[in-house]
Z-matrix of the N, CA and C atoms (Angstrom, degrees):
N
C 1 1.552
C 2 1.484 1 111.01
N 3 1.286 2 115.03 1 116.59
C 4 1.525 3 119.68 2 -173.13
C 5 1.508 4 108.67 3 -77.70
N 6 1.427 5 119.06 4 -18.59
C 7 1.423 6 118.36 5 176.43
C 8 1.473 7 115.04 6 -75.29
N 9 1.261 8 116.88 7 -12.09
C 10 1.487 9 124.55 8 -174.76
C 11 1.472 10 113.30 9 -40.49
N 12 1.289 11 118.97 10 -55.85
C 13 1.461 12 125.09 11 -170.89
C 14 1.437 13 116.57 12 -88.73
N 15 1.272 14 118.59 13 -9.59
C 16 1.500 15 117.04 14 -164.03
C 17 1.474 16 111.94 15 -63.75
N 18 1.269 17 123.37 16 -50.80
C 19 1.516 18 120.82 17 -169.29
C 20 1.581 19 108.30 18 -157.88
N 21 1.322 20 112.01 19 109.70
C 22 1.442 21 117.46 20 -177.91
C 23 1.483 22 109.76 21 -61.62
N 24 1.426 23 118.73 22 -36.07
C 25 1.389 24 124.77 23 -176.55
C 26 1.479 25 112.75 24 -55.74
N 27 1.340 26 118.74 25 -28.96
C 28 1.496 27 123.48 26 -177.04
C 29 1.495 28 110.82 27 -59.28
N 30 1.321 29 118.35 28 -38.11
C 31 1.458 30 120.34 29 -177.87
C 32 1.463 31 110.09 30 -62.47
N 33 1.314 32 121.87 31 -24.60
C 34 1.421 33 125.34 32 -179.57
C 35 1.549 34 114.45 33 -66.28
N 36 1.403 35 111.92 34 -36.05
C 37 1.449 36 118.70 35 -161.11
C 38 1.525 37 109.13 36 -102.29
N 39 1.276 38 112.53 37 -46.48
C 40 1.571 39 114.06 38 -170.25
C 41 1.508 40 110.55 39 -76.87
N 42 1.181 41 116.06 40 115.77
C 43 1.495 42 122.52 41 177.18
C 44 1.481 43 110.43 42 -70.19
N 45 1.365 44 119.29 43 121.59
C 46 1.523 45 117.76 44 -177.26
C 47 1.464 46 109.37 45 -68.99
N 48 1.267 47 112.31 46 159.27
C 49 1.514 48 121.72 47 179.85
C 50 1.451 49 115.43 48 -57.87
N 51 1.358 50 114.27 49 -34.17
C 52 1.468 51 117.99 50 -177.89
C 53 1.530 52 113.81 51 -80.38
N 54 1.306 53 116.76 52 -9.29
C 55 1.471 54 116.99 53 -177.07
C 56 1.499 55 111.86 54 -81.47
N 57 1.256 56 117.22 55 122.24
C 58 1.457 57 126.14 56 174.46
C 59 1.575 58 111.51 57 -134.26
N 60 1.212 59 114.23 58 111.85
C 61 1.569 60 121.97 59 -176.85
C 62 1.532 61 105.45 60 -46.42
N 63 1.296 62 123.87 61 -41.52
C 64 1.470 63 123.90 62 -173.68
C 65 1.495 64 113.56 63 -68.02
N 66 1.491 65 117.16 64 -15.25
C 67 1.383 66 120.33 65 -176.10
C 68 1.578 67 109.87 66 -91.10
N 69 1.394 68 115.67 67 -1.99
C 70 1.508 69 110.63 68 179.15
C 71 1.525 70 109.29 69 -75.56
N 72 1.266 71 110.23 70 124.43
C 73 1.548 72 118.52 71 -175.89
C 74 1.494 73 109.05 72 -112.87
N 75 1.420 74 117.41 73 -20.14
C 76 1.478 75 118.01 74 179.89
C 77 1.491 76 106.61 75 -131.18
N 78 1.378 77 114.98 76 131.11
C 79 1.470 78 118.36 77 177.61
C 80 1.539 79 103.13 78 -119.49
N 81 1.259 80 118.70 79 122.63
C 82 1.488 81 122.51 80 -173.53
C 83 1.482 82 107.13 81 -122.99
N 84 1.273 83 121.59 82 121.06
C 85 1.483 84 124.86 83 171.60
C 86 1.507 85 111.91 84 -97.21
N 87 1.353 86 120.71 85 107.13
C 88 1.472 87 118.01 86 -177.32
C 89 1.466 88 112.60 87 -87.14
N 90 1.355 89 121.33 88 -2.84
C 91 1.503 90 123.25 89 -173.72
C 92 1.490 91 112.04 90 -56.34
N 93 1.390 92 117.12 91 -51.52
C 94 1.506 93 118.39 92 -179.33
C 95 1.464 94 116.37 93 -57.98
N 96 1.415 95 115.89 94 -36.95
C 97 1.421 96 116.28 95 176.45
C 98 1.508 97 117.28 96 -74.79
N 99 1.381 98 115.87 97 -31.04
C 100 1.435 99 122.60 98 176.97
C 101 1.621 100 107.97 99 -68.62
N 102 1.286 101 112.91 100 -43.02
C 103 1.589 102 120.01 101 -175.61
C 104 1.451 103 104.27 102 -67.30
N 105 1.369 104 125.88 103 -27.75
C 106 1.396 105 123.75 104 -176.77
C 107 1.538 106 109.65 105 -89.97
N 108 1.359 107 116.79 106 9.32
C 109 1.407 108 121.02 107 177.62
C 110 1.505 109 119.66 108 83.74
N 111 1.329 110 113.19 109 2.50
C 112 1.430 111 120.64 110 -177.18
C 113 1.573 112 107.56 111 -90.25
N 114 1.310 113 113.48 112 164.93
C 115 1.476 114 118.63 113 172.59
C 116 1.532 115 111.19 114 -109.45
N 117 1.357 116 114.46 115 124.08
C 118 1.460 117 116.67 116 -174.23
C 119 1.492 118 114.13 117 -82.89
N 120 1.390 119 117.28 118 -0.32
C 121 1.420 120 117.65 119 -170.70
C 122 1.559 121 114.10 120 -51.39
N 123 1.344 122 115.83 121 -47.51
C 124 1.431 123 116.89 122 -173.70
C 125 1.561 124 113.65 123 -60.93
N 126 1.327 125 111.91 124 -38.36
C 127 1.405 126 118.59 125 177.86
C 128 1.470 127 114.16 126 -64.76
N 129 1.436 128 114.58 127 -40.19
C 130 1.434 129 119.25 128 -177.59
C 131 1.596 130 106.27 129 -69.42
N 132 1.286 131 118.82 130 -36.22
C 133 1.569 132 121.73 131 179.00
C 134 1.510 133 103.00 132 -64.75
N 135 1.286 134 120.01 133 -44.55
C 136 1.451 135 120.78 134 -175.39
C 137 1.586 136 109.61 135 -60.24
N 138 1.309 137 114.00 136 -46.46
C 139 1.490 138 121.72 137 -176.10
C 140 1.604 139 104.16 138 -64.63
N 141 1.282 140 117.69 139 -42.97
C 142 1.453 141 120.93 140 -175.94
C 143 1.488 142 114.11 141 -57.61
N 144 1.343 143 113.39 142 -32.88
C 145 1.476 144 118.55 143 179.13
C 146 1.476 145 113.76 144 -74.04
N 147 1.289 146 117.80 145 -11.93
C 148 1.503 147 122.55 146 174.68
C 149 1.481 148 113.58 147 -80.13
N 150 1.340 149 119.57 148 -22.00
C 151 1.456 150 124.27 149 -174.11
C 152 1.534 151 107.48 150 -65.98
N 153 1.278 152 112.78 151 131.94
C 154 1.460 153 126.34 152 168.44
C 155 1.499 154 110.54 153 -87.72
N 156 1.375 155 114.93 154 169.66
C 157 1.419 156 114.90 155 -178.70
C 158 1.506 157 115.28 156 -54.29
N 159 1.246 158 117.69 157 134.43
C 160 1.471 159 128.72 158 -178.20
C 161 1.593 160 115.90 159 63.21
N 162 1.362 161 115.14 160 4.42
C 163 1.460 162 115.54 161 170.75
C 164 1.587 163 107.54 162 -79.28
N 165 1.310 164 110.51 163 146.18
C 166 1.444 165 122.05 164 -177.47
C 167 1.559 166 116.83 165 -114.82
N 168 1.300 167 114.39 166 132.65
C 169 1.500 168 116.30 167 170.04
C 170 1.534 169 112.80 168 -102.26
N 171 1.397 170 108.32 169 130.03
C 172 1.499 171 109.56 170 177.19
C 173 1.493 172 104.96 171 -100.31
N 174 1.323 173 114.85 172 131.39
C 175 1.480 174 122.78 173 173.99
C 176 1.468 175 114.00 174 -114.72
N 177 1.299 176 117.38 175 122.89
C 178 1.446 177 122.26 176 178.27
C 179 1.549 178 111.84 177 -100.57
N 180 1.217 179 123.50 178 120.80
C 181 1.398 180 130.89 179 -178.04
C 182 1.499 181 116.86 180 -132.14
N 183 1.292 182 120.25 181 152.66
C 184 1.459 183 121.71 182 178.59
C 185 1.426 184 114.97 183 -71.81
N 186 1.327 185 122.69 184 -9.26
C 187 1.472 186 131.02 185 -178.02
C 188 1.550 187 106.24 186 -152.07
N 189 1.312 188 112.21 187 169.51
C 190 1.427 189 118.25 188 -174.82
C 191 1.581 190 103.40 189 -76.86
N 192 1.422 191 117.36 190 118.75
C 193 1.386 192 120.82 191 -173.42
C 194 1.515 193 115.39 192 -86.94
N 195 1.460 194 108.29 193 69.83
C 196 1.485 195 117.84 194 -173.38
C 197 1.501 196 113.78 195 -57.20
N 198 1.307 197 119.64 196 -41.65
C 199 1.485 198 117.88 197 179.98
C 200 1.572 199 114.47 198 -61.11
N 201 1.210 200 116.76 199 -42.08
C 202 1.510 201 118.98 200 -178.33
C 203 1.490 202 107.42 201 -77.10
N 204 1.275 203 118.61 202 -38.12
C 205 1.479 204 119.51 203 170.61
C 206 1.570 205 116.36 204 -52.66
N 207 1.323 206 110.85 205 -51.02
C 208 1.410 207 117.00 206 177.17
C 209 1.598 208 112.41 207 -58.25
N 210 1.302 209 110.36 208 -45.48
C 211 1.535 210 118.88 209 -173.22
C 212 1.566 211 106.20 210 -63.03
N 213 1.330 212 116.33 211 -49.73
C 214 1.495 213 118.14 212 -176.22
C 215 1.521 214 108.94 213 -67.70
N 216 1.322 215 116.67 214 -36.07
C 217 1.490 216 117.89 215 177.03
C 218 1.574 217 109.83 216 -57.43
N 219 1.376 218 113.24 217 -46.97
C 220 1.422 219 117.38 218 179.69
C 221 1.490 220 112.62 219 -65.83
N 222 1.290 221 118.88 220 -17.68
C 223 1.481 222 121.52 221 174.02
C 224 1.552 223 112.80 222 -87.78
N 225 1.317 224 114.66 223 -1.47
C 226 1.490 225 120.38 224 174.88
C 227 1.459 226 112.56 225 96.53
N 228 1.332 227 116.84 226 21.45
C 229 1.484 228 119.45 227 170.98
C 230 1.537 229 113.29 228 -83.73
N 231 1.393 230 113.57 229 152.37
C 232 1.454 231 114.10 230 168.19
C 233 1.517 232 100.18 231 -89.15
N 234 1.366 233 112.31 232 143.41
C 235 1.491 234 120.76 233 -178.90
C 236 1.469 235 110.76 234 -132.75
N 237 1.421 236 115.53 235 138.17
C 238 1.476 237 119.17 236 174.70
C 239 1.445 238 101.31 237 -144.89
N 240 1.449 239 112.60 238 142.26
C 241 1.414 240 119.15 239 173.62
C 242 1.528 241 106.24 240 -118.62
N 243 1.304 242 116.47 241 137.57
C 244 1.501 243 124.76 242 -179.71
C 245 1.449 244 111.96 243 -150.38
N 246 1.291 245 117.32 244 120.78
C 247 1.490 246 117.56 245 163.25
C 248 1.519 247 112.17 246 57.71
N 249 1.347 248 117.72 247 43.38
C 250 1.455 249 119.14 248 176.41
C 251 1.467 250 116.42 249 83.50
N 252 1.255 251 118.41 250 5.90
C 253 1.458 252 125.71 251 -179.06
C 254 1.470 253 110.67 252 -130.90
N 255 1.357 254 116.72 253 139.06
C 256 1.490 255 121.86 254 176.36
C 257 1.413 256 101.89 255 -113.43
N 258 1.398 257 112.36 256 143.52
C 259 1.423 258 123.17 257 179.82
C 260 1.503 259 111.09 258 -123.74
N 261 1.304 260 116.40 259 131.45
C 262 1.465 261 120.51 260 -179.51
C 263 1.538 262 112.28 261 -128.66
N 264 1.278 263 113.48 262 131.09
C 265 1.414 264 123.55 263 179.46
C 266 1.533 265 116.44 264 -123.23
N 267 1.304 266 116.07 265 125.89
C 268 1.350 267 123.75 266 175.68
C 269 1.512 268 110.33 267 -66.61
N 270 1.342 269 118.07 268 114.81
C 271 1.430 270 118.29 269 -177.87
C 272 1.571 271 107.15 270 -72.35
N 273 1.295 272 113.85 271 156.93
C 274 1.479 273 121.67 272 174.07
C 275 1.494 274 110.35 273 -62.36
N 276 1.332 275 114.80 274 134.80
C 277 1.436 276 118.40 275 -178.07
C 278 1.535 277 109.95 276 -93.74
């Protein structure tokens, strides 16, 4: 994909076609866990497994959660980060 490296900022603004606010079924705020020194990754993975087709999980974190975004992307999830929140959607199988 030749657009890959053009402009990181673009991913912030352009809402992906798969994103639909009404499909958010899980909202998870990782900030309290991170602030207590824990790692929320296991919990996020557990929650991600509950998503059905086209359901979206909203993750709120104090920073861009790149490791979990990369991990879920590698597991076949659609991933979008916008304005302090990461969104994950289970792609249709």
